C-alpha positions in Angstrom: 111.4 95.3 87.4 113.1 94.4 84.8 116.5 94.1 86.3 114.6 92.5 89.5 113.4 89.4 86.6 116.8 89.2 84.8 118.1 88.7 88.0 115.4 86.1 89.3 116.1 84.4 85.9 120.1 84.1 87.2 119.2 83.0 90.8 116.7 80.2 89.1 119.6 78.8 86.7 122.2 79.0 90.0 119.3 77.0 91.9 118.9 74.4 88.8 122.2 74.1 88.1 123.7 70.7 87.2 120.0 69.3 87.7 119.0 67.8 84.5 116.7 65.5 86.4 114.4 69.0 86.6 113.6 68.9 83.4 111.6 65.0 84.3 110.1 66.3 86.9 108.3 68.9 88.9 109.7 71.1 90.5 108.3 72.7 93.9 109.1 75.9 94.9 107.8 76.8 98.3 106.1 80.6 99.3 104.8 82.4 101.6 100.9 83.3 102.1 99.3 84.4 99.0 100.1 88.4 98.6 103.6 88.2 101.0 106.8 89.3 98.8 107.5 86.1 98.8 104.5 84.4 97.3 104.9 86.9 94.3 109.1 86.4 93.8 107.6 82.4 93.7 105.1 83.3 91.1 107.8 85.5 89.3 110.0 83.0 89.6 108.0 79.8 88.2 107.1 81.7 85.3 111.1 82.3 84.2 111.5 78.7 84.6 108.6 77.4 82.7 109.2 79.6 80.0 112.8 77.9 79.6 110.8 74.4 80.1 111.4 73.7 83.2 108.0 72.0 85.4 108.1 74.9 88.2 105.1 74.8 90.8 105.1 77.1 93.3 103.5 76.3 97.0 102.1 78.3 99.7 103.6 77.2 102.8 104.1 78.1 106.3 107.6 77.6 108.2 108.6 75.4 105.2 112.6 75.5 105.3 111.8 71.7 107.9 110.2 71.1 104.7 113.6 71.8 102.5 115.5 70.3 104.6 114.0 67.2 104.6 113.4 66.7 100.8 109.8 67.4 100.6 109.8 70.5 98.9 112.8 71.8 96.3 113.1 75.2 96.6 112.0 78.3 98.7 112.7 81.5 99.3 113.8 82.8 102.6 115.6 85.6 104.4 119.9 85.3 105.1 119.1 85.2 108.7 116.1 82.9 109.2 118.3 80.6 106.8 121.4 80.7 109.5 118.8 80.0 111.9 117.8 76.9 111.1 120.7 75.8 109.5 122.0 76.7 113.1 119.4 75.6 115.7 119.3 78.8 116.9 116.8 81.8 116.7 113.1 80.8 115.7 114.4 77.2 115.4 115.2 74.2 118.2 117.0 71.9 115.8 119.5 71.9 113.8 118.6 71.5 109.6 122.1 70.7 108.0 120.5 69.9 104.6 119.8 73.6 104.0 122.1 75.4 101.3 121.4 79.0 100.3 122.3 78.9 96.6 121.5 82.7 96.0 120.5 86.5 96.9 117.4 87.7 94.7 117.0 91.3 96.7 118.0 92.9 99.8 114.8 93.2 102.3 115.4 96.9 103.4 113.1 96.9 106.6 112.7 99.1 110.2 111.3 99.9 112.8 108.0 102.5 112.3 106.6 104.9 114.6 103.8 107.5 113.8 105.7 110.9 113.6 104.3 113.0 115.8 105.6 110.8 118.7 109.3 112.2 117.4 110.6 109.0 117.5 113.3 109.6 114.8 116.3 107.6 117.3 116.8 104.5 118.7 117.6 106.6 121.6 114.9 108.7 121.5 112.6 105.4 121.6 115.0 104.4 124.9 114.0 107.6 126.6 110.5 106.2 126.5 110.1 102.7 126.1 107.6 102.2 129.0 105.2 104.2 127.6 105.3 102.4 124.3 103.3 99.8 122.7 104.9 97.7 120.7 103.6 94.8 118.1 104.9 91.6 119.1 104.3 87.5 119.2 104.1 87.3 115.6 102.8 84.0 115.9 102.9 82.8 111.9 105.6 84.5 111.2 108.1 83.9 114.2 111.1 85.2 112.1 110.0 88.9 113.1 110.2 89.2 116.5 114.3 88.7 115.8 114.3 91.7 113.4 112.7 94.2 116.7 114.7 92.7 119.2 118.0 92.8 116.7 116.6 96.7 116.2 116.0 96.7 119.8 119.0 95.6 120.8 121.0 97.7 119.0 119.7 101.3 121.0 119.8 99.0 124.5 116.6 97.8 124.6 114.3 94.5 125.0 110.8 93.7 124.4 110.9 93.9 128.5 111.1 97.3 128.2 107.6 98.0 126.5 104.2 97.0 126.6 103.7 94.4 124.6 100.8 93.9 121.8 100.7 90.5 120.4 99.6 90.6 116.3 99.6 87.2 114.4 101.3 88.1 111.1 103.6 90.8 109.5 101.0 92.6 107.9 98.9 92.6 111.2 101.2 94.6 112.9 101.3 97.0 110.6 97.8 97.0 109.9 98.0 97.7 114.4 100.3 100.2 113.5 97.7 102.7 111.5 94.8 102.0 113.1 96.9 103.7 116.4 96.6 100.2 118.6 101.0 100.2 118.6 103.0 102.9 118.7 106.3 101.0 117.2 106.1 97.3 114.4 108.6 96.7 111.9 107.8 97.8 108.0 109.7 97.2 105.3 110.5 99.8 102.5 107.8 100.9 100.0 105.7 98.4 101.5 102.0 98.1 100.4 100.3 97.4 104.0 103.1 100.7 105.4 101.8 103.0 102.7 98.0 102.1 104.3 98.5 102.5 107.4 100.3 105.9 106.6 97.6 107.3 104.7 95.9 106.1 108.4 98.0 108.3 110.1 98.0 111.5 107.6 96.2 113.2 111.0 100.0 112.4 112.8 101.6 112.5 110.4 101.8 109.3 108.3 105.1 107.0 109.3 108.4 107.7 110.4 111.6 105.0 110.3 113.5 105.2 113.0 117.2 105.5 113.1 119.4 102.4 114.2 122.6 103.6 115.9 125.6 103.4 113.4 127.9 103.2 116.0 130.4 100.1 116.4 128.6 99.2 119.7 125.4 99.6 118.4 125.9 97.2 114.6 127.2 94.8 117.2 124.0 94.5 118.8 122.2 94.5 116.0 124.0 91.7 115.2 124.3 89.5 118.5 120.2 89.0 116.9 121.0 89.4 112.7 124.3 88.5 112.1 123.8 88.5 108.4 122.3 91.9 108.2 123.3 94.9 107.8 123.0 98.8 109.0 122.2 101.1 105.6 121.8 104.7 105.5 118.5 105.7 103.3 118.5 109.6 101.8 115.6 111.9 102.8 112.6 111.4 100.1 109.3 112.8 100.3 108.0 110.4 98.0 108.8 107.8 100.4 106.8 106.1 103.2 109.2 107.0 106.3 111.6 109.0 104.9 109.6 112.3 103.8 111.5 114.9 106.9 114.7 113.2 107.4 117.5 110.4 106.4 117.0 107.3 108.1 119.4 104.2 108.8 117.5 101.0 108.8 118.4 97.3 108.3 119.2 95.6 105.4 118.5 91.9 105.2 120.2 89.6 102.7 116.9 87.6 100.9 
């Protein structure tokens, strides 16, 4: 946490460098919904700013990149993939936002596809073999970037959403909850996410949750980057203390955030 705070402090000064006017006005920092990683990060950065004499206020919002583009909000937290989509008017954005600037990386967002361990879905190739039988969290109506993460993970194995039984969910956390409640077989779960740990507890009788390893070949990485050009694939070692890595190593997604 100490190192994270230091990185936040450095990033904050990068954000406000040359902004003498920032001392004369309130700086608004858009965040995600209360309880989200973006919300907690915004609160931490605002505290650091206020401690050094910069008046900063957080504002929980949904879909706030257009507000930053229009100058209605000063700063905000987003992942590199979504900023790229918003700037270019691709992905989950239907118009360009040319005034956006990505000014620094706070931390990597390590995430991946998870399934109950008893399904034996160790790799994306295993998923491809059983896709038509599997239920997958879809739509994510309040967090429209999430389906693109999942689509990138599926494309890595030569799959699309249409290969599965799609189960609509409202949000990232709702998708994880559906996984824990047995309503879906696959959902996106960030490394060490609290909701993911709770879902794993619910699934103890099924061995908990396991990450599905992506295909690290050149072809697999290229297919992944068609959806997530700013993302990378990283190998995490087996760790009995980390949800999803108890049984084996896993290759999952790493997105700059």
